[in-house]
N, C-alpha and C positions, 0 to 999 in steps of 0.2 A: 559542733564539728571539732574534732581533736586537731592538735597542731600538725601531726603527721598527715592526716587526711587533707587538711587545708593546704599544706605544703605540696602534696601530690597534685591537687587541683590546680594550683598556681603553676607548677612545673608543666602540667599538661597544656594549660592555656598558653603559656609562653612559647613552648615548643611548637604547638599547633599554629600559633600566629606567625612564628618565624618561617614556617614552611609554606604558609598560604600567601603571606604578603610578599609577592614577587611578581614581576611582569611575566604573565603566562597567558595561554590561550583562553582559559576560563575567565580570568580576571579582565582581559581585554574585551571579551564578549559582554560581560556584565557592565563594564564601563560604558560601552557603546549603547547598550539598551537603557542604561540609566540616563544618558544624555538625551536619548530619544523619548524618554518617559514611556516606554512600551513594556508592559507586563513585568515591571520591576519587582513587585512583591512575589509573584509566582516564580520567576526565574531565580531570584535570590534564595527563596525557600527551597527550591529544588537543589541548588548547589549546596546549601547548608545541610539539608537533610541527607543528601548523598554522602557528604563528608562524614556526617555523624554515623551513618550506616557502615561505611568503610572502616571508620575508627573503631566502632563497636566490634566489627568482625576481627580487626587486628588485635584488639585487647583480648578477645575471646580465644585467640590462638591461630587464626587463619593465616596470619603473616608468615609463620614458619612453613606452613604448607605451600603457599604460593612461591616462596623463595626457593623451594625445592622442585619447582615445576618449570624448567626452561622453555618447554614448548608453549605453555600458557603465556609466559612473558613475551615470547617471540611473536605469537599471534596478536596479542594486544599491541605490541610495538609496531608491527607492520600496518595493522589497521589504523592505528593512531596517526602514523606518518602520512598515509594516503589521505586521511581526512583533513589533516592540517594543511597539506599542500593544496588540496581542493579549495579549502576556505581562503587560503592566501590568494588564489587566483580571483575568487569572488571579491575579496577586499580591494585588490588592485583594480579590478574592473569598475567598482564603485567609485574609486578615486579618480577615474578618468571621465566620470559623468556627473558633473555638478548638478544637473537638473534632476538626476535620480536621488541625490542627497537631499535636495530641496523637498522633493515629494516625500521622502522618508521622514522628514521632520514634521510634516503636516499631516501625514496619513497614519492610520493605525494598522500596523502589521498584524497578520494573523497569529493567534496564540500557538496553534499546532506546530508550524515550522520553527517557531522560536523555542518551544519546549524540546523539539527533536534535536535542534542544534545544541541546546544547553546540555542535554543528556549525552550527546556525542562528545562534546568538549570534556565532559566529566568522566565518562567511562571508557572512552577510546584513548585516553592519555595514560600511558604507563607510569608517568611520574606520580599520578594520583594514587595508584596502588603502592608504589614504592614508598611514598611519603606517609600516607595514612595507615595502610594495612601493615606493611613490612616494618618501616622505621618506628612509627608511633606505637604500633602493636608490639614490636620487639622490645622497645624500651619500657613498656608497661610491665614487663616481667620483673622489673626491679621492685614492684609494689605488690602487695597482697591484700585480699579482702576489700574492705571499704576504701582503702587508699588507692587500690587499682581502679575501682569504679570511679572514684573522684578524679583520678588522672584522665580517664577517658572522657568524663563529662567536661572537664576543663578544656581539653583539646577540641571537643565538639563545640563548646561555647565560643571558642575563638573563631570558628568557621561562621557561626551565626552573626557575630559582631562584625566580622570583616565583610562578608558578602552584602549584608543589609546596609552597612556603612558605605561601601563602595557604590552600590546601586542607587541609593538615595542621595549620597553626598555628591555624585556626579552632577546633580542639578546645579550646584554652585558654580560649575564651569560653563553653564549654558551661555552667558554673555560672550564668552570667548568663541563659542561655536555658533554664533549667530551668522557667521559668514561661511559660504561654501568652501572657501580655501582652507578653513580650519578643519572641516570634515575631510577634505582631501588629504591633508597631512595626517590626520588620525588614522584613516583607512590605510594609507601607505605604511605607517608605523605598525598597525595591526598585521598587515600582510608580511612585513619583515619579521615580526615576532613569530608568526606562524611558520614561516620558512625556516627560521633559525631553529625552532623547537623540532620541526619535522626533520631537519638535517641532523640534529643531534640524536634523534631516534634512529635514523638510518645508519648513523655511525656506530651504533651499538650492535647492529645486526652482524 
């Protein structure tokens, strides 16, 4: 690997990491599933592969097309805001029922609904498209050939490292969440994050 290609890969990795490592709906969901130890591998893989797919699309030039389609961005924004507000209500209701949280820790949630929620958090969030497709894709124009490919691979690698690290690293916090009160606080925080992100999306309409 030449110096320019390696430099492009590192740049892609660092930029991808800086955009992913933030308190957001997708990260909050993976954190909770990691604490519950429910379908961590599958959900982390879905998030990472989804990011990789969107990054690839952006590097291939789709970012420019999306940025020129206000109607598409508007549709995703409205759908994403509605979904986030709905999930916020669910999180607040969980926080009010400690017995439901106790059951959640000991029971195995079904994979189907978890995957559906994961996909919704990923593809109904306009920030995902703006970060991966538009921003990362647009900045990839500074590279050519193998360097551009390395840039995209570096950015996608950051997603894999982050989501699997978050999902499995959450288990280290399990002693803290041995009490229902801790789950109550987490769900309240998740609900607040969802409302804040949803409100920011509505503000753009």
